N, C-alpha and C positions, 0 to 999 in steps of 0.2 A: 504494500500500500504506500502511496506517496505521502510523505510526512507533511503536516501543516506548515512546518518550517520551510519546506521546499517550494511552497506555493508563492509565486511572486506577488508583491503588493498590488492592489488595485489603484493605489494613488501614491505618488512620491511626495511625502510630506517632509517639511524641513526639520532638521535638528531633533529636538526632544520629542516631537510629535510623530516621528517616523513610524513607531509601532502601530499607530492608529490607521496607517495606510494598509494594514493587513486585515482582511475581512474578519477572520476568526477572532483576532484580538479585539477589534472594534466592537463586535457583537458582545463578547464577554465583558468588556469594559463598561459599555452602556448598561447592560443588565446588572452588573455589580454596583454601579452608582445607585440605581433604583432600589435594589434589595438592601444595600447597606444603609441607605437613607431611612428605609422603613425600620431597620433595627434601632437607629438612634431616636426615631420618633417614639418607638415603643419604650425604650429605656427612659426617655423623659417622662412618659406616662407612668412608668413603674415607680420612679423616684417620687413623683408628685403624689401619687395615690398612697404610697407608703407613709409619706410625711403627713398626709391628710388623716390617715387612719390612726397614726400614733402620736405625731408631734414630738417624737423623741429622736434626737440625733444618733444615739447609740443603736436603736432599732433600725434607723435608716442605714447606718453603717453596716449592719448585718447583711444587707443586700450584697456587700462585697464578698463575704464568706460564702454565701449561697452561690455566687457566680464562680468563686475561686475553686471550691472543692471538686466539682465535676471536671473543671478545666484541667486541674493538676493531675487528676486521676486518669482522664481519658485521652488527653492530647498525645502522649507518647504512643499509646496504642493506635491512635488514629493515623500516626505517621507510617506505621507498618502497613496498615490497611490501604492507605492512599498509594503506597508504592506497589501494591499487589493487584488492585482492582481497577476497573474502568472508572476513572475519576469523574467523568460526566454523569454516569449513573449514580455514583455516590452523592454527587451534588443534587441530583433530582430527588433522591431520597431525603437528604437533610433539609432541603428547602420545603418539601411537602410536609414533613413532620413539624417544622417550625411554624408553618402556616396554620396547621391545626391547633397548635398550642396558643398562638395569638388569638385565634377566633374563640377559643374556650374562655380565656380570661376576659376578652371583650364582652362576651355574653354575661359573665358573672358581674362585671362592672355595670353594664347597662341595665341589668335587672336589680341593681342595688342589693345583691346578695353576697358580694365579695367579702372575704375575710382575710386577715393578714397572712395566715398560713398558706392560703391559696395563692397569694401574690408571690410569696417565697418559693412555693412549689413550682409555679410556672417559670419564674426566673431561673431556678435550678435546672429545669428541663431544657429551657432555651440554651443555657450555658453548656449543657452536655451535648446538645445537637451542634452548637456552634463550634465546639472543640473539634468535631470531625469535619464540619463544613469548611472551616478556615484552613485546615491542613490540605484538604482536597483542592481548594482554590489556589493555595501557594504552590502546589505541585502541578496544577494544570496550566496556569497562564504562561509559564516559561516555555511550554511546548507549542505555543501558538505563534511564536515569532522566532526569527533566526537568533543565534547566540549573540551575534555582534550588536543586536538591538536590545539585549536583556537589561542593561543599566537604564536605558530610557523607559523600558516597559515597567521596571520596578518604580521609577519615578512617577509614571502615569498611574500605576496601581495605587501608590500612596496618595496621589492627587485625587483619585476617585474616593478613597477612604476619607480624606480630609474634606472633600466637597460634601460627602454624605454627612460628616460631622457638623458641617456648617448648615446644611439644608435641614437635616433631621430634627435637631432640637428646636429650631425656630418654628418649623411646621408643627412639632409636637406641642409647643407652648401655645400657639394660636389655635390649634385644634382643641386643646383642653378648654381654652377660654370661649371658643365659638361653638363647638360641637359637643362638648361634654367630655368627661374623664375616660369614657370607653373608646373615643375616637382614635387615639394613637394605636390601639391594639388592632382595630379593624383596618386602619391604613397600612400597618405593617403586614398584615395577612395578604393584602392586595399586592404589595411590593414584591413578594416572593415569586409571583407569576412572571415578572419581568426577566429575572435571571433564568428561570426555567425555559422561557420562550427563547432566549438568546442561546442557551446551550443546545436546544433542539436544532438550531440552524447552523451550529459549528460542524464543519466537515473536514475530512482528511487527516484525522489523528487516530492512532491505534488505540485499542482498548487498554493496553498495558504498556509500561515502559520497557518491559522485557528483562532478560537476564535469568541466571540460575537462582532459584529460590532456596533459602535455607530455612531452618526452624524459626518459628515466630519469636521465640525467646532470643535467639541469636540476632535476628534482624532488629529486635527491639533495642538491643544494647549498642548496635553498630553506630547509630547516629551520635550518641554521647561519646563513644570512643573516638570517633573522628574529630569531634569538637575539642575534646580534651587533648588530643595530639596536635592541635593546631593553635599555636599561641595567640594569634590575632583573634581567632574565633572565641577562645577562652576569655579574652579581655572584653569582647563585645557582649558575651553572655553576662559577665560581671556588671557591665554598665546597665544591661537590661534589668538586673536585680534591683539596682538602685532606683531606676526609673519605675519599676513595677511597684515598689513599696512607698515611694515618696513623691511621685508625680502629682501634678494638679489633677483633681478628679471631680466628678459630678456632685458627690456628697459635700465636699468642702465648699464648692461654689454655691450649692443650694443653701447650706447653713448660713453663709455670709449674706447671700441674697435675701433670705427671709428675716434674719435676725439683726443684721447690721445695715443693709441697704433698704430694707422694707419694700421690696418689689413684689409684684404679682407674677402670674405664670408667663405673661409676655416678656417682662423684664428678665425672668429666670431663663427663658428660652434664648434671649439675646446674649446673656452671659455665657450660657453653655455653648453657644455658637462662636464666641469671640476667638477662642484659640484656633478654630478652623479658618477664620479670616486670615490670621497670621500664617497659618500652615499653608494655605493656598498661595500666599505671597512668597513664602520660602520655596515652595515647589516651583512656582513661576520663575524664580531666580535660577533654580537648577535647570529648568527647561531651556532658558535663554543662554545662561553662561556655560552650562554643561557640568559634568562631574568633576570634582576636584582631583588633582593628581596625588594628593596626600590625604586620603579619606580618613585614616585613623587620627591624625592630628586635628583634622577638621571636626571629627566627632567629639574629641575631648574639649576643644575650645567652645563648641556650641553647647556642650553640656554645662560648662561654666556660665555661659550666657543664659541658659534655661534656669539655672539655680538663682541667678540675679533677678530674673523676671518673677520668679515665685516670691522672692523676698519683697519686691516692689508691690505685688498684689497684696501681701500681708500688711503693708504699711499704708495703703490707700483707704480712704473712707467715703469716696464719692463714686457714683456709678460710672462716670466718664473715665476716670483714672483706673478704676477696676477693670473696665472693658479694655482699655489700652494695655494694661499689664498682661491681661490674658491673651491679647493679640500677640504680644512678644513671646509668651510661653509657647504659643502655637508655632510661631516662626522658627524658634530654635529647635523645638521638638521635631518638626518636620524635617529640618536639615539633618538632624542626628538619625532619625528613624530611616530615612531614605538611604543614608550612607550605610547604616548597619545592615539593612535588608539587602542592599546591592552586594555587599561583601559576602553575606551568607549565601545568596543565590548563586553567585559566580563560583564560590569555593566548593559548593556541594556537587558531587557527581550526580548525573541525572537519575540514575537508578537508586540513589539514596536521598534525593532531595526531600522527599516527603518526611523522612525521619529527622534529618537535620533541621528542617524548618519547623517540624512539630516540636522539637525540643526547645527551639527558640520561642515558638508560640506558647509552649507551656509556661515559660517565664513571663512573657508579655501578657497573655490573657489570664494566666493563673495568678500571678502576683499583682497585676494591676487592680483587680477587684479588692485585693487585700489593702490597697492604699485607701480605699473607701472606708474599710473597717478601722484602719489606723487613724484616719482623719476624724471619723465619728467619735472614736474613743478619746483621742488626745484633745479634740476640741471640747468634749464634755468635761475634761479635767481643767484645761487652762484657757479655753476660749478659742474661737476660730482664728483670729489674727495670729496669736502666739503659735498655734499649731502649724500655720502656714510658714511662719518664719523658721520654725524648727525643721520643717521639711526641706526648705530651701538650703539651710545650713548643711544638713546631712547630704543633700545632693552634691553640693560643692565639695565636701569632704570625699565623697565617692569618686568624683572625677580625678581628684589628686591621688587617691589610693590606686586607681587603675593605672594612672600614668607612672607612678613610682614602682608598682608591682610588675609591670610588663612593658618594656620599651618597644616591643615589636609593633604594637598598635600605633605608636607615635611615629615610627620610621617607615611603615609599610607604604609602598607606592601602588597606585591603581594598576599599572601595567603588570605588576608582579602576579596579580590574581587573574587578570584578563587573559594573559598569555599562557598560564599554567593551570587550566581548570582541573579541579578535583585533587590538587596536591596540597598537603599541609603547608601553611605559610608561617 
């Protein structure tokens, strides 16, 4: 069968937009924007209704644990599965199950019968499904374009995710205000149809990556073994840990919005979208300027900038300045995340990409919800602004620790990984 990578582009687009000239990638990208926007719409609804039911920052923070546990447990397993099966069929299954879960909670909310434990249960189920869904997507999209366009494709993938983060919370906030608290869940259910439709139109890719299969247990450990043998990737994973535990998150923004800024759902939706504004600006810079020749050094410096932006948010007391600080966190976060993901994708052999990216995803999606729990707990003890300042300080210390502990990330050059795919760096 002809590989999708061998199919010529239908349009010759300039620079960073080149992957969108390939039909399969364009279909996937548009479907992903719609589906991921729905996810953010629903998450805004879940945060809002949990706070309405409880009014308790700690119980709001528990949403993080509910998301983190299935992610940490299932993501490594999902990596092995994604390397073994037809990734498109796997995505059809995950998107369908998520649609059912969204409809179920929407019905409970619209009938005024929803209880707190049902919100937690639905959020946990969605996290479990997303654990598999995210790994399948990370494994699939690099197969839709030639390798030489992979860095640009990772940037566009990040752009899609950030655009969804911008569009989703804003729509979620206005949907709650205008259509009711059940609206985000119904809107998310509809969004899943977009990616499923796009996947149905993708052509020219084989069902599996191929290669000799080993035992499930052996393949499960291979991803971590490869990362641990690769100094640059070890450093990137350590950075992911700091980001996962102390990054800006929905819980902290919600607490500050409600208790310090005194805004309603529209204002909350705007703040939740602010970092995406900066993120899109950062991705726009990458698309125009191109990838940096020193990606590791770039990641460390941008992490320091991200920490400073968190501190700035903790020190502000007006909506405008809070919004501006969150824009800057989004800018630096997008620059770091695109750099990390590009190095991971390029360094992973195609037959092991699902497992390598799954282990990264376990950190990103597993620990990121724990930042919500950390924020809810610490803010309950010392208040929201102090909790934010603490998070920014720890993030800065983390950047210095990574730099001092492993100079390989600081010195790595982009050509080292592009020209030597699949070899430890």
